[in-house]
C-alpha positions as CSV (number, residue, x, y, z in Angstrom):
1,X,0.0,-0.1,-0.2
2,X,1.2,3.0,-1.1
3,X,1.7,6.6,0.7
4,X,-0.9,8.7,1.2
5,X,0.4,12.5,-0.8
6,X,2.5,14.4,2.2
7,X,0.8,18.3,1.9
8,X,3.9,20.4,1.8
9,X,4.2,24.5,3.2
10,X,6.9,26.1,1.7
11,X,8.5,29.2,4.0
12,X,11.1,31.0,2.5
13,X,10.3,30.2,-0.5
14,X,11.4,33.3,-2.7
15,X,15.0,32.6,-1.6
16,X,17.5,30.1,-3.3
17,X,17.6,27.9,-0.9
18,X,13.4,28.1,-1.0
19,X,13.6,28.6,-5.0
20,X,14.5,25.2,-4.9
21,X,12.4,23.3,-3.0
22,X,10.0,24.7,-4.5
23,X,11.1,23.4,-8.1
24,X,12.1,19.7,-6.7
25,X,8.7,18.8,-4.7
26,X,7.6,20.1,-7.7
27,X,8.1,17.2,-9.6
28,X,8.2,15.0,-6.5
29,X,5.0,12.5,-6.6
30,X,5.3,12.1,-2.4
31,X,4.1,15.7,-1.8
32,X,2.1,18.1,-3.3
33,X,2.7,22.1,-2.7
34,X,-0.6,23.7,-0.8
35,X,1.0,26.6,0.2
36,X,4.4,29.2,-0.6
37,X,5.3,31.9,2.2
38,X,7.3,34.4,1.0
39,X,8.9,37.9,3.3
40,X,7.1,39.9,1.2
41,X,3.5,40.6,0.3
42,X,3.3,38.4,-3.1
43,X,2.4,40.4,-6.5
44,X,0.6,37.7,-7.6
45,X,-1.4,35.8,-5.8
46,X,-1.5,31.9,-7.1
47,X,0.4,30.2,-10.0
48,X,0.5,26.6,-11.1
49,X,-2.8,26.3,-9.3
50,X,-0.6,26.9,-5.9
51,X,-1.3,29.6,-3.3
52,X,1.4,32.5,-1.9
53,X,0.9,34.4,1.6
54,X,3.0,36.8,2.9
55,X,5.0,36.0,6.1
56,X,2.0,38.4,7.4
57,X,-0.7,35.9,7.1
58,X,0.7,32.3,7.6
59,X,-2.1,31.7,10.5
60,X,-4.4,31.6,6.4
61,X,-2.0,29.4,4.9
62,X,-4.3,25.7,4.6
63,X,-3.8,22.8,6.4
64,X,-0.6,21.6,5.7
65,X,1.3,18.0,7.0
66,X,5.0,18.8,6.7
67,X,6.6,22.4,6.2
68,X,10.0,23.2,4.6
69,X,11.6,27.1,6.7
70,X,14.8,28.6,4.8
71,X,13.6,31.6,5.4
72,X,15.4,34.7,8.7
73,X,15.8,33.9,12.2
74,X,12.9,37.3,12.3
75,X,10.6,34.7,10.9
76,X,11.6,31.6,12.6
77,X,10.1,32.2,15.5
78,X,6.4,32.2,13.3
79,X,6.4,28.5,11.4
80,X,7.9,26.7,14.7
81,X,4.9,28.2,16.8
82,X,2.5,27.6,13.6
83,X,3.0,24.6,13.3
84,X,3.6,23.1,17.0
85,X,-0.4,24.3,16.5
86,X,-1.5,22.8,13.7
87,X,0.4,19.5,14.8
88,X,2.4,19.8,11.4
89,X,6.5,18.3,11.2
90,X,9.2,20.9,10.2
91,X,12.1,21.0,8.4
92,X,14.4,23.8,9.0
93,X,17.9,24.8,7.2
94,X,17.2,29.0,9.1
95,X,20.3,29.5,10.3
96,X,21.4,32.9,12.5
97,X,19.2,31.3,15.3
98,X,19.7,32.7,18.8
99,X,19.6,31.1,22.3
100,X,16.1,31.7,22.9
101,X,15.6,30.2,19.0
102,X,16.9,26.9,19.7
103,X,15.3,26.8,23.3
104,X,11.8,27.0,21.2
105,X,13.4,24.2,19.1
106,X,13.5,21.6,21.6
107,X,10.8,22.2,23.2
108,X,9.2,21.9,19.9
109,X,10.3,18.5,19.2
110,X,8.5,17.7,22.5
111,X,4.8,18.1,19.9
112,X,5.8,17.2,16.9
113,X,8.8,15.4,14.6
114,X,11.3,18.2,13.3
115,X,14.5,18.4,11.7
116,X,16.8,21.7,12.1
117,X,20.0,21.4,10.6
118,X,23.1,24.0,9.2
119,X,23.2,21.2,5.9
120,X,20.6,19.2,4.1
121,X,23.5,17.0,2.5
122,X,23.4,13.6,3.1
123,X,26.9,13.2,2.0
124,X,27.6,15.9,5.0
125,X,25.9,14.1,7.3
126,X,27.6,10.4,6.9
127,X,30.0,12.4,6.7
128,X,29.4,13.4,10.1
129,X,29.2,9.6,11.8
130,X,33.3,9.2,9.9
131,X,33.9,11.6,11.5
132,X,33.1,11.0,14.9
133,X,33.9,7.3,14.5
134,X,37.1,8.8,13.4
135,X,38.1,10.8,16.5
136,X,36.5,7.7,18.5
137,X,38.8,5.0,17.1
138,X,42.3,7.0,16.6
139,X,42.8,9.4,20.2
140,X,45.5,11.0,20.4
141,X,45.6,11.7,16.8
142,X,45.4,15.3,15.3
143,X,42.1,16.7,13.6
144,X,42.5,19.1,11.7
145,X,39.2,20.7,9.0
146,X,39.9,22.8,6.3
147,X,36.7,24.7,5.1
148,X,36.6,25.8,1.1
149,X,34.1,28.4,-0.1
150,X,32.9,31.0,-2.7
151,X,34.5,34.4,-2.2
152,X,30.8,35.9,-1.0
153,X,31.1,33.5,2.2
154,X,31.4,35.6,5.2
155,X,31.9,33.7,8.4
156,X,34.2,31.6,8.6
157,X,34.7,28.4,10.0
158,X,31.2,27.4,8.8
159,X,28.5,26.1,10.0
160,X,29.0,23.2,8.1
161,X,32.8,22.9,9.6
162,X,31.8,24.1,13.0
163,X,28.9,21.1,13.5
164,X,31.9,18.5,11.7
165,X,34.5,19.7,14.2
166,X,31.7,19.5,17.5
167,X,31.0,15.7,16.3
168,X,35.2,15.6,16.4
169,X,35.2,16.8,19.9
170,X,32.6,14.6,20.8
171,X,34.8,11.8,20.4
172,X,37.8,13.1,21.7
173,X,38.8,15.0,19.3
174,X,40.4,18.5,19.6
175,X,39.7,20.5,15.8
176,X,41.7,23.2,14.8
177,X,39.7,25.2,11.5
178,X,41.4,26.8,8.1
179,X,39.1,28.7,5.8
180,X,39.4,29.9,1.9
181,X,37.5,32.0,0.5
182,X,38.5,31.9,-3.1
183,X,35.8,31.4,-7.1
184,X,32.5,30.5,-6.8
185,X,33.6,27.3,-5.1
186,X,30.1,25.3,-3.5
187,X,31.8,23.8,-0.4
188,X,34.3,21.8,0.4
189,X,35.1,19.8,3.3
190,X,38.4,18.3,4.2
191,X,38.7,16.6,7.9
192,X,42.0,15.4,9.0
193,X,43.5,12.8,11.4
194,X,47.3,12.5,11.7
195,X,48.9,10.3,13.2
196,X,53.0,9.4,13.4
197,X,53.1,7.7,9.7
198,X,49.9,8.3,8.3
199,X,47.2,10.1,7.5
200,X,44.0,9.7,7.4
201,X,41.3,12.4,5.2
202,X,37.7,12.3,4.6
203,X,36.7,14.8,2.1
204,X,33.2,15.9,0.4
205,X,33.1,18.7,-2.1
206,X,29.5,19.9,-3.2
207,X,29.0,21.0,-6.5
208,X,25.2,21.9,-6.9
209,X,23.3,23.5,-4.6
210,X,21.0,21.6,-5.0
211,X,22.3,18.9,-2.9
212,X,20.7,20.8,0.4
213,X,17.1,21.1,-1.1
214,X,17.5,17.6,-2.6
215,X,18.5,16.6,1.2
216,X,15.9,18.7,2.4
217,X,12.9,17.9,1.2
218,X,13.5,13.8,1.7
219,X,13.8,14.8,5.3
220,X,10.5,16.4,4.8
221,X,9.6,12.8,3.6
222,X,11.2,10.7,6.0
223,X,9.4,12.2,8.5
224,X,6.1,11.0,7.5
225,X,4.9,9.1,10.6
226,X,7.6,10.3,12.7
227,X,6.5,10.4,17.2
228,X,7.5,13.7,18.3
229,X,11.5,14.5,18.5
230,X,14.1,16.0,17.1
231,X,15.9,14.0,14.5
232,X,19.2,14.5,12.5
233,X,20.0,14.3,9.1
234,X,22.1,11.5,10.0
235,X,18.8,9.7,11.0
236,X,16.9,9.4,7.9
237,X,20.2,7.8,6.1
238,X,19.6,4.2,5.0
């Protein structure tokens, strides 16, 4: 018996990631896009049968089963609260949220299933697990993380590099970071473990930003039927 189509709300739909999610989810038979939310009031209210809403109109959106959110910190409270109110699942890649918002996210996870991540690449999720394993199995080895991104990226180290470093620290390593900004690099992360006379390199290279949108859509489908809780992208693997 096939699973029913999931009613999907896309929040932050006019950003680069939001547009990618719209494009990918539109061709995914597991979803019906029931609404699109952007920061500003849209000039066109319905496109291809899908209603558009401003963020201020969030309470008026149709019923939905899961929301995918790539917005801004100032819009995050609204979509989190709406998901809790409606008992809908949430997949969010909104970064820059503060401590109070992180606490609200944790509280919401007791009521709804949700995934929040700074990086929705399935390959990076697997890399995270490999880093945990390597750090635990190689005590005393040096751990270095080198991340490379395009010249317009301002934060350094990247959020993904810090997340990988946290995985290494949780397993006993003490990571050091280096950041490179060059050209139009989408994203590269090298985690290097060095011992006496040998070195292990774990590398992930992103060549297409669509991988992040595909990962978010994958996570939204995976949440179907899951109990309330806070899940990681890695939980959706296999």
